[in-house]
Structure formats: structure tokens, C-alpha cells
C-alpha positions, 0 to 999 in steps of 0.5 A: 480517550487518554492515549498510551504513553510510549517506551522503549523496551531495550532488550529481547522480550518475549511477546507474552500473552498478558495484555498490552498496557501502558508503561513508563520510560524513555521514547522509541528513538528520535522524536523527529515530528508530531501532529502528522496526518501522513507520511511517506518515504521516498523511493531514494530512501534519503528522506522522509515527508510527512504533512501536518497542519502548516503543510508539507515538511521534508526531513533529510536523513543523511544530515537531520534537516528539516525543511518547509516544502509546501504550506497548505491545508489538504483538500484531496489526495496524495500521490507519490511519483517515482523517486523525489516527487509528490502530487497532492490536491491543495485546498484551492483546488490545485494540483501541486506537484512537490519535487522533494530533492528541490524543495520546489512547489509547482502548481500543475492544474487548476479549476478542477473539482477533483483529480485521480491519478494514473499509470505511475511507473518507475522509470517513467518521466510522466503520468496521466491526471483525470480532472473532474470538472464538476457538476455545472460542466459535466464531463472529465479531462485527461492531462499527461503530466511530465514531472518538470511540470509542463502538461498536455491534455490527451483526451476529454470525455463529454458525459457525465458518467463516473469513471470507474477505472482507468490504466496506461497500456504497459508500452505508454502508448495507450490509456484505457478508460471504464465508465459507468452507463445508462444501463446499470449492467453495461460499462463504456470501455475508451480506448485512447491512443495517447499520440493522436488523442483518437479513441476506440468506444465500446460496450463491455459487461461489468464484470469484464471492466473490472477483470481488465482493470489490473494489468502487470507483465514480468519478464523471466529471468532467462529473457525467453518468456514473460508472465502477464497478468490481465483480465482476471487471468494469469498467463505464461507467454514463452516461445510464441505460446501462452499458457494459463497459469491460474484458472481465469476469473476475478481480478488479480493482484501479483507481485513477482520476486524480482531480486530472484530473477523472478522465480515466484509470483504471488497472485492475491485474486478476488472473485465475485461470489455474491452474484451482484457483479462488483468485486468488493472484500466488504462485501463477502467475495472470495479472497484467495492467495495463489503462488506460482513457481515459474520454472515449472508452471505449478501453482499452490493455493495457499490461502483462500479466506475472505478477510485474510491480509494478503495484499503484501510484498516480498523481501528484498532479497526475494526469500520471503513472502508475509501475510497474517491470518486469523486461526479457528478459535481465536489469534492470528498468525504471521505466516511467511512463504520461502521460495527455496523450500516451498515451505510456510512458516507460522509465527503465532501471536499469543493472545486471542485478541492480537492482531499481527501486521507484517509492517516492512523488511530490512535489508537482511531479511529481518521483518518489522511487525505491527501488533495491535490488541482488539479489546473486542476480539477478532473482527468477523471479516477478518484483519483487513477491517481492523483498526482504521474506520471508514475514510473520514474517520479517526481510527480506533485507538488500539494499544499495540507494539513494534516487534522486530523478528528474525525469520532465521530463527522462527523460535526465536523471541522478537525484539520490542522497539516501541509500544504505543497507540496505533503502532506502524513502522517503515524502513530506509537502508539507514533506519526505522521510522516508528508512528505512533498515535497521539491524539485526534485534531478536530476535522477542518471545515470541508474536510469530510471524506479525507482519510487523514482529517483527524488522527495525529501521530508522532514520529520517530527515529530508530537506528537499525539494530544490529543482527545478532549471532543468536537471536534467541538469546538476549545480551546481557545489559 
């Protein structure tokens, strides 16, 4: 399939209803890489790391310098650990820790068939690694891996049952592991003391285990209480008492507007509605978006529909929470909730087959949106199922654009930054990075199941456009 060329439209334009067609012109900013299979912006905002056929590379934003970090062909997942580290599994079965700032790679573990990582927290200099020994040696080993590369085995399981989930406690002292059991309706929960390696084992129901898998804590602005999200419950703990902020049930994912105190909590909840004992959006289970005012304890249901793209985060100033939703009869709205007035503003996408995806916020509150055209119309299960196919398959090529919206002016025309195939965007304080699909590489032997095994993209750097006094008015060119 012939890929669409990309170009920059250097003027404010309205997102009209005409099809997103190809065109000639300039590329969107400076092209810094091609053949990109996956990429990350480090938490310090100073470096971009990308993976291509030759390995991992680092792009230093301040000086524009490129450096090879680690030559390898990837065989497993990649985890971003803090401001300057990546952890990955290479083709030789090694778990490698990359120090991006120092430009060094160190082998942390080796000999396992696969790895999983838990307990990555900001400010914590260690995390937990699960190492699967393989079919010939059943069981799993759990290690505490420090950012200096030192590791210590803290626990091991003796049987071959699959690990369903694992989590490190908020205080960093305990590890909870949920595993499959011989009883299809029950799971095994192991509560491990990380200091001693001793564990308490008990059987639990599958639904209870699924609900326990998510845990988060948010301190209130006045320091007199905290919000605890655990076991499908969202509770306010203050003055020695606990109050339920939402009806209990399901699995909860939560984000607080920490920049504001916090004052509000956005909660996405997945509830088992088909009775199979499992929680999965793809199976038609119920998805809800709740907004909780932590000052009053009042909760409002903002969205209640399977497939809505609601697992998002707040703007840097804590004043906007975005998500997208398909409308009856076609079309997709970008919805933005404001905690200051409690109102939700809709930014409609023209055309019944256009998908809006909130990508990233700029520091000044403007938002980058990826707009994609779906030739076959809106997906039956919502935006979460549109675009990339199953893991290991190349994403379906969809024409689209990267648009910059000013949320302070709902009627303003967006600034189109780029047009191309399967566009995506992320930001640093200095720049916008735009990804455009450029082709598909043949899968390498043994690469089945890797989500980045085929599609490749070009990566561009675009300076942050200045904010205009009147976003609705295009300047003369």
C-alpha cells in the first residue's frame, strides 16, 4: 500500500469535513529519525530515545546530538524507569538496564525466558522484576533491581501457574502476587515481606483478585487526609474515618489533578457486566468515567459507554481533563472537563468517520489532538479498538493530522501541524515531537507477538508555536 506523504500547513485552518487526502509540501519540522519502531521521551524532558533495526539511540534535545545507546534486536518489552533509565529484554534473554544520561548499558539479569516489571514509582531507586524460568524449570523468581544495576532475589514461586498480577505496596515494604490455581474460579494470593522474603498464601476469588490489582493513594491539599483507591473502592480517609466516594465494584484507575492540590479525582472504572468473572473492555464489560470533587466528596458520572477513550491524564495545570466519545449517528467529540466551573466543553470533529484522540498537553494548556479518518466508519466497540491491531500485527494505515487546539477558545480554528499516516505526538517543554508511519518492515524470526515488530515511523521535531492573542484569527502570511 502506498503511504501518504506528509507536509506542514503553516497557517491556522479549520478542520473541514473534506476527506484527509495527501498533498505536496514541507515536512513537519526537523526529521530526526527514520525506521523508528518505538520511542520514548524521558521524564526529565531532555532526551528522546528511539528503537530502530540497529538498536537504541538517544537524541539530546539541547545540543541536537545523537548517540548509540545499545545495539540489539529487541525480543521483549521495554519499561521506562524514572527520569533517565529504560529496562528491556534483548534477543539473548538478558534484562538490560540503560542509563540514558550516562549513555551506558548494563546487564542486570540473564537466563530467563521472559521478564515482567512491577513497582516503578517516581523517587524510588528500585523496582521488582519477575523472571520466568521456562517450561523445563517451572516457577518464577522475583528480584529487587536497583537503578545502579545491582539485583537481589527476594522471592520465588515453586509451581508453574501463571502470575495474573503483582503489585508493590505504597510503603515499598511488601509485594502481593496473584497467581492462577487448579480451581478455575479461584486464585492464589501471596503477600511477601520484601525484607524477610516470608510470604502468607491464601485462596481468593477471581473477581476479588482482579479488583485488588490496582492501588493508588493521593494526599489532600490540606494534608488532613488521603484518597485510597484499592479493591474496586475509592475512599476518603480523614480524621480517623473512611468514606466511600463511589459505589464499590470493578477495577478502578484514577488520576488526580495534583497541580491543584489535588481538588478533583478522575476515576475510570471497569465492571464485569457479562458475568464471566473477568474484567476486559473488549468483552463488552461496562466502562465508566467518574469525576470526584475531593472538597465536597461529591461524585458525578461523566461517561458511561463501552469503548470510550477515557484512560487519560490531566493537563499540567490540573485544570483540564480530556477524553473522546463517539456520538450517535456518527462523529467523534473531544470532551474537556474543567474543575473550576464543573462544565464539560465539546470540540466536535467534522465528518462522521473522524476519530479524535487527545495526545498531549503543552505547558500553557493547549492540547495536541490526533485526528484519524476511519474508511469503514466508527468502530462498533469505540475508539479504543480503532487503529492498531493485535500485538504483533502492523497497525492499520489510517490518514490523519496532528492539530493544536486552544481550549480557552472553543470556537477557534485549530492549527494543523502535520498530515500523514497514523500520526501521533508528544511534548517536552521546548518542542513537539510528531510520529508519522512511513512503512512496514518484515517481521524478524522469533518476533511474533512484539507490538513493534513490523510498523516503522519517521520522527520529527517541531518548535512549540507561540500562543496568539486571538486564536480565532489567522495572522497574515
